[in-house]
TIVEXNU-433891 format. One line per field, with one value per residue (C-alpha): x, y, z. Coordinates in steps of 0.02 Angstrom, whole numbers. Each point is the difference from the previous one (the first is absolute). Layout:
BEGIN
xx <- c(X; ...)
yy <- c(Y; ...)
zz <- c(Z; ...)
***
This chain:
BEGIN
xx <- c(1814; 137; -112; 18; 146; 77; -125; 55; 110; -137; -117; 103; 32; -192; -30; 152; -111; -172; 81; 83; -168; -27; 161; -44; -133; 40; -45; 147; 113; -38; -141; -31; 171; 52; 109; 182; -15; 134; -56; -66; 142; -105; -21; 144; -51; -165; -70; 6; 169; -45; 56; -99; -90; -66; -175; -46; -134; -142; 20; -131; -153; 69; 117; -115; -32; 189; 5; 54; 184; 20; -39; 103; -47; -112; -86; -37; -68; -107; -67; -21; -130; -87; -38; -48; -107; -73; -26; 81; 2; 129; 165; 95; -101; 140; -10; -207; 9; 115; -126; -135; 73; 58; -165; -54; 125; 2; -226; 35; 170; 86; 4; 188; -42; -122; 34; 126; -8; 21; 151; 102; -39; 73; 172; 27; 9; 105; 105; -3; 41; 160; 76; -35; 105; 119; 7; 178; 81; -59; 90; 140; 123; 170; 59; 149; -126; 85; -130; -109; -165; -122; -178; -108; -140; -132; 41; -35; -180; -22; 38; -195; -48; 12; 62; 46; -172; -80; 145; -151; -153; -94; 19; -103; 121; -99; 50; 55; 24; 180; 126; 91; -61; -140; -63; -35; -188; 38; -89; 1; 194; 86; 128; 106; -15; 6; 166; 78; -39; 50; 192; 39; -32; 82; 103; 90; 189; -92; -46; -109; 2; -137; -119; 75; -66; -167; -70; -128; 26; 176; -23; -134; 109; 145; -135; -62; 154; 75; -145; -22; 0; 169; 69; 163; -56; 126; 10; 126; 86; -5; 76; 129; 35; 28; 125; 107; 11; 33; 143; 76; -22; 109; 122; 45; 64; 92; 81; 83; 51; 83; 90; 33; 16; 84; -99; -129; -173; -118; -112; -161; 26; -147; -105; -16; -190; 22; 53; -171; -85; 67; -13; -176; -47; 60; -66; -171; 20; 28; -169; -72; 53; 180; 139; 141; 61; 143; 92; 103; 63; 178; 139; -83; -33; 30; 90; -133; -137; 106; 28; -160; -133; 73; 79; 193; 110; 67; 159; 8; -21; 123; 127; -12; 69; 136; 37; -91; -121; 68; -60; 127; 58; -149; 75; 111; -69; -110; 4; 5; 3; 56; -112; -77; -32; -105; -142; -32; -4; -186; -60; -160; -62; -164; -50; -128; -142; -105; -133; 65; 29; 159; 46; 142; 94; 116; 123; 57; 180; 14; 142; 43; -129; -147; -141; 56; -66; -148; -84; 103; -94; -148; 33; 67; -152; -86; 87; -29; -194; 4; 116; -114; -172; -55; -109; -86; 155; -25; 144; 147; 28; 127; 67; 96; 95; 57; 90; -73; 98; 9; -178; -37; 178; 19; -97; 1; -122; -123; 25; -24; -156; -69; 30; -115; -164; 47; -69; 180; 82; -120; 39; -145; 69; 156; 9; 134; 84; 105; 128; -36; 161; -34; 158; 86; 180; 21; -137; -144; -168; -32; 125; -48; -160; -139; -146; -83; 61; 138; -181; -75; 64; -118; -148; -6; -45; -148; 93; -47; 150; 21; 137; 51; 102; 135; 15; -154; 30; -207; -26; 127; -77; -184; 57; 95; -146; -112; 121; -4; -217; 24; 91; -75; -197; 51; 149; 78; 155; -10; 144; 40; 99; 112; 57; 136; 199; 162; 107; 154; 63; -20; 102; 87; 171; -92; -24; -177; 13; 92; -152; -155; 53; -166; -77; 177; -29; -184; 60; 142; -125; -153; -34; -23; -157; 30; 10; -133; -101; 55; -39; -166; -55; 68; -73; -175; 49; -28; 169; 126; 142; 73; -100; 125; 175; -45; -43; 184; 76; -52; 53; 166; 32; -30; 110; 127; -2; 8; 126; 126; -95; 62; 182; -23; -118; 41; -119; -24; -120; -95; -139; -106; 11; -179; -25; -42; 178; 84; 107; 45; 185; 97; 100; 156; -82; -42; -165; -75; -134; -108; -91; -118; -68; -189; -58; -68; -176; -15; 65; -146; -149; 46; 43; -185; -56; 69; -66; -171; -112; -153; -158; -87; 139; 16; 203; 79; -6; 232; -4; -103; 121; 155; -89; -33; 185; 20; -78; 71; 180; -49; -68; 147; 129; 82; 20; -30; 42; 21; -156; -53; 149; -22; -186; 51; 132; -128; -135; 99; 48; -176; -39; 122; -67; 93; -37; 41; -13; 22; -3; 58; -72; -121; 73; -177; 30; 177; 89; 44; -187; 69; -54; -202; -31; -123; -149; -152; -163; -23; -191; -41; 193; 11; 179; 53; 170; 41; 136; -136; -92; 129; -55; -159; -44; 143; 62; -50; 206; 74; 38; 1; 24; -14; 25; 63; -10; 125; 139; 177; 61; -165; -38; 168; -13; -144; 43; 175; -99; -115; 134; 94; -130; 6; 106; -124; -66; 42; -3; 31; 16; 6; 23; -86; 161; 182; 79; -122; 51; 92; -163; 18; 177; 1; -70; 121; 158; -41; -132; 57; 175; 54; -164; 71; 198; -73; -148; 19; -175; -37; -102; -56; -66; 1; 23; -62; 103; -110; 86; 50; 48; -175; 25; -37; 147; 161; -124; -98; 143; 112; -29; 164; 88; 138; -74; -11; 183; 39; -142; 93; 63; -71; -182; -18; -94; -111; 90; -37; 132; 93; 146; 179; 69; -127; -3; 151; -14; -136; 111; 149; -156; 7; -199; -85; -54; -135; -40; -196; 19; -156; -185; 59; 139; -120; -125; 152; 85; -197; 1; 145; -30; -139; 111; 162; 34; 121; -16; -113; 91; -79; -2)
yy <- c(-2178; 48; 164; 55; -46; 109; 161; 3; 131; 108; -64; 80; 144; 28; -49; 142; 113; -19; 7; 158; 95; -34; 38; 154; -44; -52; -184; -9; 104; -132; 86; -55; -67; 52; 166; -27; -185; -125; -54; -188; -121; -62; 189; 58; 188; 91; 30; -52; 36; 151; -28; 30; -146; -35; -32; -196; -53; -94; -176; -99; -82; -179; 27; -5; -193; -33; -42; 111; -83; 82; 163; 121; 166; 128; 45; -172; -8; 153; -86; -151; 61; 107; -161; -91; 111; 17; -188; -113; -148; 68; 14; -173; -108; 49; 215; -36; -102; 146; 148; -115; -30; 202; 60; -159; 59; 174; -9; -146; 39; 99; 212; -23; -46; 155; 109; -111; 14; -164; 92; 20; -206; -7; 101; -89; -157; 60; 47; -181; -55; 109; -70; -162; 70; 134; -38; -87; 182; 37; -141; -15; -98; 51; -37; 128; 134; 84; -7; 144; -44; 152; -101; 5; 121; -137; -43; 156; -10; 197; -33; -93; 175; -93; 90; -55; 51; -138; -143; -40; 3; -151; -50; -104; -123; -156; -186; -53; -160; 40; -86; 111; 149; 37; -182; 25; 15; 156; 138; 136; 51; 149; 96; -37; -174; -4; 92; -122; -149; 46; 82; -167; -83; 74; 135; -86; -119; -89; 95; -110; 26; -95; 104; -24; -159; -9; -165; 46; -189; 40; 175; -52; -143; 114; 126; -119; -42; 174; 99; -136; 70; -65; -88; -23; -82; -111; -131; -22; -161; 72; 159; -90; -128; 193; 59; -138; 3; 178; -34; -129; 119; 111; -71; -131; 199; 53; -169; 27; 160; -48; -152; 62; 197; 33; -145; 53; -73; 129; -18; 28; 141; 110; -135; -120; -35; -92; -135; -30; 71; -129; -146; 53; 3; -171; -94; 87; -63; -160; -1; 33; -125; 42; -153; 109; 151; 68; 169; 100; 167; 108; 6; 117; -96; -164; -93; 42; -86; -161; -6; 52; -53; -98; -110; -18; -52; 134; -78; -17; 183; 48; -127; 86; 165; -93; -55; -182; 4; -133; -182; -140; -129; -115; -131; -1; 135; 120; 185; 123; 157; 180; 10; 195; 134; -79; 128; -58; -167; -108; -139; -126; -69; -62; 99; -23; 155; 53; -88; -173; -20; -17; 94; -13; 170; 26; 157; 22; 38; 180; 117; 175; 30; 54; -35; -127; -153; 55; -96; -151; -32; 19; -141; -117; 48; -58; -143; -61; 17; -102; -126; -33; 26; 148; 59; 121; 93; 3; -132; 94; 177; 104; 153; 140; 135; 179; 155; 143; 62; -148; -37; 180; -5; -170; -52; -179; 51; 35; -146; -107; 88; -25; -184; -16; -8; -109; -160; -97; 121; 26; -78; 45; 179; 41; 92; 134; 92; 172; 22; 190; 93; 137; 17; -90; -21; 185; 50; 93; -58; 177; -36; -181; -15; 121; -87; 40; -172; -128; -119; 93; -116; -149; 107; -39; -161; 21; -43; 60; 95; 8; 100; -15; 96; -120; 57; -42; -211; -42; 97; -88; -181; 47; 40; -128; -111; 82; -4; -219; 26; 114; -110; -176; 74; 80; -53; 157; 98; 109; 114; 43; 168; 19; 182; -34; 65; -63; 19; 4; 46; -126; -125; 17; 102; 98; 201; 46; 180; 56; -2; 13; 101; 27; -152; -75; 111; -62; -185; 3; 67; -98; -158; -154; -112; -130; 164; 66; -173; -31; 185; -17; -181; 53; 171; -105; -119; -157; -54; -10; 57; -176; -79; 133; -56; -156; -9; 95; -92; -163; 50; 84; -194; -76; 106; -4; -181; -14; 101; -121; -140; 134; -46; -220; 41; -87; 12; -188; -1; 105; -1; 106; -54; -76; -193; -7; 50; -153; -108; 149; 1; 163; 125; -88; -191; -74; -80; -117; 53; -140; -56; 146; -118; -34; -151; 44; -68; 118; 140; -13; -24; 144; 80; -32; 56; 182; 2; -10; 138; -14; -36; 155; 90; 145; 58; 147; -92; 49; -118; -140; -1; -13; -134; -108; 22; -72; -129; -59; 38; -139; -137; 1; 54; 117; 211; 2; 181; 87; 29; -207; -56; 119; -54; -163; 19; 86; -137; -150; 79; 36; -171; -77; 96; 165; 193; 98; 174; 146; 160; 202; 117; -59; -170; -91; 56; 20; 164; -76; -58; -194; -92; 29; -84; 85; 24; 106; -44; 152; 6; -35; 59; -159; -49; -181; -89; -167; -36; 13; -161; -139; -109; -36; 138; 81; 115; 191; 73; -177; 109; 183; 116; 185; 154; 120; 191; 115; -41; -65; 17; -65; -134; -84; 19; -66; -170; -11; -6; -138; -101; 1; -103; -160; -67; -125; 103; 116; 183; 130; 167; 83; 174; 84; 47; -76; 169; 64; -107; 131; 76; -188; 52; 6; -167; -72; 78; -3; -161; -139; 31; 2; -70; -164; 68; 134; -102; -190; 18; -73; 29; -110; 136; 45; 151; 36; 128; 5; 105; 19; 98; 59; 184; 67; 107; -72; 11; -158; -118; -44; -67; 68; -147; 68; 112; -181; -39; 71; -129; -148; -134; -141; 30; -83; 93; -18; 78; -7; -9; 168; 80; -95; 141; 28; -217; 5; 168; -98; -186; 90; 68; -209; 5; -149; 49; -111; 17; 42; -8; -88; -53; -175; 83; 115; -140; -95; 137; 81; -192; -15; 146; -103; -179; 44; -118; 111; 203; 130; 149; 165; -55)
zz <- c(-2488; -101; -71; 165; 74; -154; 28; 185; 12; -95; 126; 162; -105; -23; 216; 20; -91; 80; 175; -40; -8; 172; 46; 91; 83; 217; -44; -134; 107; 149; 94; 142; 54; 186; -49; 22; 48; -113; -153; -7; -66; -162; -44; -124; -34; 78; -191; -189; -81; -124; -150; -192; -75; -153; -20; -11; -152; 66; 5; -117; 58; -82; 128; 154; 13; 88; 163; 163; -25; -175; 44; 39; -66; 82; -128; -24; 161; -35; -158; 76; 140; -133; -103; 155; 42; -183; 4; 130; -132; -129; 146; 38; 147; 150; -29; 1; 164; 76; -55; 52; 176; 9; -12; 152; 100; -8; 41; 175; 51; 116; 8; -56; -162; -32; -113; -85; -186; -123; -71; 165; 12; -175; 44; 155; -103; -133; 162; 43; -175; 4; 146; -93; -145; 80; 178; -31; -41; 170; 68; 138; -101; 18; 158; 18; -39; -128; -154; -16; -93; -15; 70; -163; 9; -64; 204; 73; 62; -24; -182; -6; 104; 178; 159; 164; 51; -93; 75; 135; -133; -61; -204; -67; -104; -50; 6; -164; -131; 63; 129; 139; 95; -122; 1; 205; 40; 88; -129; 108; 69; 60; -121; 170; 12; -209; 9; 133; -119; -132; 92; 94; -158; -130; 78; 128; -48; -116; -188; -94; -183; -107; -46; -182; -19; -117; 89; 146; 73; 24; 68; 104; 72; 39; 82; 107; 68; 16; 76; 129; 201; 83; -172; 103; 167; 49; 157; 133; -95; -169; 64; 83; -170; -101; 143; -23; -189; 11; 145; -109; -155; 119; 81; -166; -87; 196; 6; -182; 32; 150; -63; -153; 5; -159; -100; -153; 56; -82; 173; 40; 140; -29; -88; 136; 6; -188; 93; 126; -159; -110; 128; 30; -159; -45; 153; -66; -177; 60; 107; -168; -94; -71; 6; -69; -9; -148; 72; -82; 78; -36; 125; 120; 159; -88; 110; 151; -120; 2; 169; 42; -101; -123; 156; -67; 154; 75; 30; -208; 0; 120; -100; -145; 102; 30; -183; 4; -161; -98; 43; 42; -138; 5; -123; -139; -137; 113; -77; 129; -123; 30; 142; 30; 132; 137; -19; -177; 38; 25; 90; 31; 141; 76; 167; 121; 0; 167; -45; 6; -198; -118; -146; -109; -35; -131; -17; -183; -19; -79; -78; 45; -113; 105; -90; -112; 88; -7; -158; 65; 160; -112; -132; 158; 89; -164; -31; 185; -29; -173; 89; 156; -109; 98; -124; 98; 41; 190; 54; -60; 11; -59; 144; -63; 96; -83; 41; -32; -133; -94; -26; -64; -95; -83; -139; 55; 101; -114; -116; 131; 79; -165; -19; 143; -93; -118; -56; -3; 123; 141; 159; 76; 69; 92; 176; -20; 145; -15; 118; -12; 42; -42; -94; -146; 58; -10; -107; 63; -58; -74; -91; -35; -66; -81; 86; 185; 64; -37; -50; -113; -133; 80; -25; -174; 50; 113; 152; 161; 95; 188; 55; 174; 134; 38; 180; 36; 26; 29; -161; -113; 59; -44; -183; -19; 86; -146; -160; 37; 20; -164; -105; 58; -31; -156; -74; -51; 32; 182; 40; 178; 9; 184; 12; 119; -9; -3; 144; -91; -165; -168; 107; 186; -51; -110; 65; -39; 68; -144; -104; 128; 156; 54; -10; 87; 142; 21; -7; 150; 111; -64; 117; -69; -67; 156; 139; -54; 5; 166; 76; -89; 92; 169; -23; -6; 131; -139; 10; 150; 25; 60; -157; -129; 108; -1; -207; -15; 97; -93; -170; 69; 57; -139; -113; 101; -8; -180; -10; 89; -110; -161; 37; -16; -129; -174; -162; -56; -124; -129; 110; -87; -170; -43; -1; -190; -35; 94; -120; -126; -46; 52; -150; 26; -31; -163; -6; -125; -115; -32; -171; -87; -124; -13; -121; -161; 35; 132; -86; -102; 114; 89; -164; -47; 145; 19; -183; 4; 35; 64; -167; 25; 39; -144; -8; -112; -151; -21; 190; -73; -159; 158; 86; -159; -17; 164; -14; -178; 96; 130; -126; -109; 131; -128; 8; 180; 40; 173; 54; 5; 52; 143; 51; -39; 151; 97; -65; 69; 188; 10; -33; 106; 162; -20; 41; -156; -8; -116; 33; -59; -127; -153; 42; -38; -190; 10; -63; -176; -19; 29; 145; 7; 151; 34; -157; 15; -106; -125; 36; 199; 61; 95; 35; -6; 66; -92; 126; 148; -90; 8; 133; 77; 124; -25; 155; -60; 50; -64; -159; 35; -164; 57; -62; 113; 41; -70; 125; -28; 163; 119; -118; -8; 169; 34; -116; 104; 134; -50; -77; 194; 86; -116; -111; -85; -115; -151; 25; -135; -20; -173; -35; -134; -110; 57; 26; 126; 134; 77; 63; 139; 8; 188; 9; -110; 78; 173; 15; -153; -31; 204; 95; 29; 32; 138; 61; -52; -96; -155; -145; -151; -91; -193; -80; -169; -109; -180; -125; -188; -149; -47; -31; 159; 56; 118; 159; -79; -80; 119; 174; 57; 48; 61; 140; 91; 4; 145; 82; 118; -90; 100; -132; -160; -126; -159; -123; -193; -133; 9; -84; 42; 73; 147; 16; 52; 137; 66; -10; 87; 136; 26; -24; -51; -205; -62; -180; -36; -199; -28; 39; 91; 91; 73; 40; 95; 106; 68; 57; 44; 164; 70; -26; 64; 152; 118; -65; -76; -48; -92; -144)
***
């Protein structure tokens, strides 16, 4: 299949060449059309484009066994026909059926098929495929109508030799073993009916990109839903719900703009359909078995999502505009932190769905670094799946919102996407929603990316991408529901690209006309999505004006009531903190460290288990020697090295029922070839992890050690998110070399060092920064501890033996310095992370 995709450009040139030969004929010039008649909307020219084309090479007969779905070359089709005529068994069964049915249909059907050639049918099939592949390039996606995109030649019927005179001719298409348009039992159709269906399916206000997916089952699944007749035929009740949700989204922004005219809120004006789209997506996901959704998003529209999707109390949001962001003193020692701007905050609530179910929603706090939260959400979702025993990954879902500029521009997006199918990082698919304002702060797309779409990066995952006009509410709802269905069916990523606009500047007091004068001249006179949808419903007679007025009045009344209540609102609890962290001390309190010791007989028992290999397992001889030495260390209690101390800490925590997870680049063997937690049979390649076999029927993920992708930013963020879910575990990230940790500096600065101060979010993450003086130069010889001097003074760090001057500097920063000078120290420090009774902090 890949060979034909690679050759598709050459095939199109070949088709042009063949059609140019007939360009002078009356047929090619539109013979039979009424003189002076307006051209049909399907035709973009009256004859094929004229330019020189290279002579294509013949297709080898060895490729004539592929099915219809794989064939795109006109030369190939001609050869295929000749091969079938010579020997029907030499072609694929689907093509054999097509040729036999064509011959039979031509002999028995109406005069409309008289004179039709097999090549005409084949060219029409190529046109159908062209719409499936490229129809999105003709879709009406820009609500402002500013985007100028030439219609591709391959979507012009004239490119295939058809004219307006052919519109009402009947053509034989056959019935294929595929979903969608060609699966219907209508082997003979007029060109007009074919084009109408294709235009409706692929060139409306939704543009589908899915033909890059090399999986026929997935493509058929999508075709079946895309090419159906009237896919958005909603009932009166559904339209009322959608309208109500759009009114809430629109009035919320208007209310904030009226009450706090000069406040920065990064409103959703121009993309208000996001809110009903998300709510319908979550309703559909809950119907399909999702119980918990973790959300990550930037600041644009965050307050609207907090209030209308996650259901944070409106009075609390209004109170925050008036300065009420910190809880009152709930008791001695309550830590309230420094706080953060309201459009960075998160929350967590249970909300009912339209179908009568309940779903838990968590919006993760995010800094101004737009995409930094992406891996954190993925890690938190994966942790939820582990702790809830969600082995199929169908009950816990991650949803990420992006801006168009950041989705294509921020490298952490790509790093996070490429964790999605890795065994120890997958979450069963993330739903990505791009709020595509068509401008990034002040930067136009032509200066912000090199690709056609901001979402092209997701094609690397073979993810389907649904582009949708943000002014069409029902289209937005449709693709949001389709995304939920895809994720629950195929457990892989999917992208919804809502093409919208930003009615004001980057923030409400910014002047956008400085840099986008043409765009904002159009925006000033452009109706809102709510105005467009209300007018559509009234014109269709599907909802009365009284219904619309009633819904608007209801929302307005509630907003004003909540505003009055906000004046007396006092935040009296940290209600969005996880119950798992209840009782953990604040940075201002002293916590008690429990005994981390383990009885010698237990150490020997687990030590024996972790140094025992299967009888027929054949490790590398050097690795076998290492394990023999480790067994000797355990038996004598002498010469225990760092690797054994670490393994004993892991093993004793595991047999006590604690989850241990170690992740990072090359951690299975260890950068310095010291760990060897996963060993490989030198003959079969089979892998064996001794710490997976400490107790009977040990859970496969109770101990997880995993080599990560070559990423610091995304993988550290993932492990941070994982560690935030539950403190009763040991979660570690190890850099390949400590010096390389600055590849994840945003996570260190914005989350690890300040997350508790800004958002009251605690974490028990352990960061390992190995390094040594082994001749590899200055970038491999120091963990650069001076980088961390800026971090908050409430975080204890595990520090190895160091220069006295650096020690003095660190002590002046009020860090708790823990000497890790021996394997025994290391053993107790690792166990301490789980045994601390009152607080876990980054180490």
